[in-house]
N, C-alpha and C positions, 0 to 999 in steps of 0.2 A: 503493499500499500504506499509504502513510502516513493516510491518512483513516483506514483499518480499525482500524490499530494505536492511534490516536489513542480511535475509540471504544470500544477495549474498556479500554484505562489509565482510561478515565472511569468503569468500572462499566456502561456500557449494554450492550444487545446489539442495538440497534436497535430494540426493542419500547417502547414507553410504558409507565409505571406506571401499576397500578389491579388492579381487580377482575374473573376472566373471569366469563362467563356461567354456569356452573356454581358457580362459589362463590357467586354472588347468588341462584339457585334455591333452592341449600340453606338459606341465610341466611333465606331468606323463609320455605321450609317450617318451619324451627324456628320462626321469630318465630309463624307462623300456629297451631304445635301450641301454643307458649306463651297465645296468646290466648284459643284454645279451652277450653284446660282453666283458665282465668282465668276466662273468662265461664259456664262451668259450677260453678264454684263460688259466683260472684257468684248464680246463681240458684237451689241449693241454700239460701245463705243468705237468699235474702229468701222463700224458700217457709218455712224454718226461724223465721223472724220474725214472717211472717202466722200461722203455725201456735200460736206462742208467744201473739201479740195476744188469736187469737181465746180461746186457753185462758185468757187473763186476764178476759179480760171476762164470761164465765161461770161460776158459781160450782162449786167441785170436786162433782162428784156422792157422792162419798164421805160429803160436810157433810149431803147433803140427805138421803141415806140414814138417815144417823145423827139427824138431827133427828126423822127420821119414825121410827125405832125408839124413840128416846126416849119421842115422844109414846104412840105404840100400847101401850109397856110401861108407860107410868102412866098409863093411863087406866080410867077405872072400869069402862067398857063402852063400847059402841057402837050407832049402828041396823044391823042388819040390813039387806042392800039387798033393796030393793022388785022388783027384774028382774035377770034374768041368765040366762046360756046354760045348756046343759046341765050344764055341769062345775061352775056354781056362780060362774063371773067374771062381773064388772060392771062398767062404766066411770061407773056414780053416784059421785056425791062419799061421801069415808068420814068420817065423824061420829063423832067421838071424844068422850064423855062424860068429862070431869072435874069434880073437886070446885068448880072456880075457874067452871065454863063448858061453854066448846065448843070441840072444836078441829076445824076442817074442812080436807081437803083434796080437791082437784078438778082437772080440766083445762080450760082457758078460753082458747079459740082456740091452742091449742098450745102453751101455758104452764101448768105444772106449780104449782098455788098453792097456800099454807095459807094460812089465815084462823083467827083466834081470836075468840071470843064469850063476855062476860061472863055470869050467871048468868039477867040479865035479857033477854039476846039480841042486845046494844049490840055492834057489831064492835070488837075493842079493837085490834087489830093484821091487816094484811095483807103478806103475802111473796110474791114471785114467787119460785120455786127452780129452775125448769130453763124457761128460753125455747126452746128447742129441743127439747120432748119430743114424740114421734111417736103414742105412746098411754100409757094408764094404765088399768091395771084392778086390782082386788083380790077376793077370796072368802074365803068363812067357812068355814074347816077344820069346827072346833067350836066351842062356845059362848066359849071364850076365847082361841080360834086364830086368826089372819087372814094370810092370804097377799096379797103385794102386790107388784106388778110395774110397772115405769116402763122402757118405750121411750124413747131418744133419741136424736138426731142423735150419731154418734161424731165427727167433724170439722167442726161446721155452718161456711159460707162456703168449704171447700175446697172447689178446681175438681174437677171431674168425678166419679166415682164414691165418691172419698173423701168429697166433701162429701154425697152421699145414704146413707152407710154409717149403719146403725142399729146400736143396742145395746139389748141389754134386760140389768137387775140384777130379780132377783127376791128377795124376805124371805120368810121364814117365822116371824111375830112372835108371842109368848103377852103375853095382857094382865097384868100385875101388879098393876093399884092398886088394886083391890079387898081389903081383910083378910083375907080367906080364897082372896086368890088363889093363883094359881100360876104358874110358869114357869122360865126358864132365862137 
């Protein structure tokens, strides 16, 4: 009896100290849940960073539309389209006449561009406005009113369907550049 009493007095029950298998499994499950949450946060942060970089490399479409609006409203006139479908829409370049020359909007290999020319026809500036343009079209509503539509990739370079999604912005613009011009 003496041996058994001696073990009790030392605080031992005859078992070795440590964790049980159930305790280890619970700790492992908690650790795996934490790692899964951390991985999900990392994936979302990476996607957000990639989207921010794509947006930063592309000029804002609002600035492009504002430039187009300013040019159309300041133009003295424009060359009417030669071709168009039954609704009047055409994909031809839009040539705006100004006092200083000409402003030309056109689509070249998926890039929506703006070029300016002086009165002698020499190109003075060229600017790529939308690199991921899907379509461009315009039509004459009446002699001083144009409707312009630009379709572009909403999130170019994004994986899956998001990278192929197209947005379309349409503007109706009045020429006001002539002295007797009207507009709003």
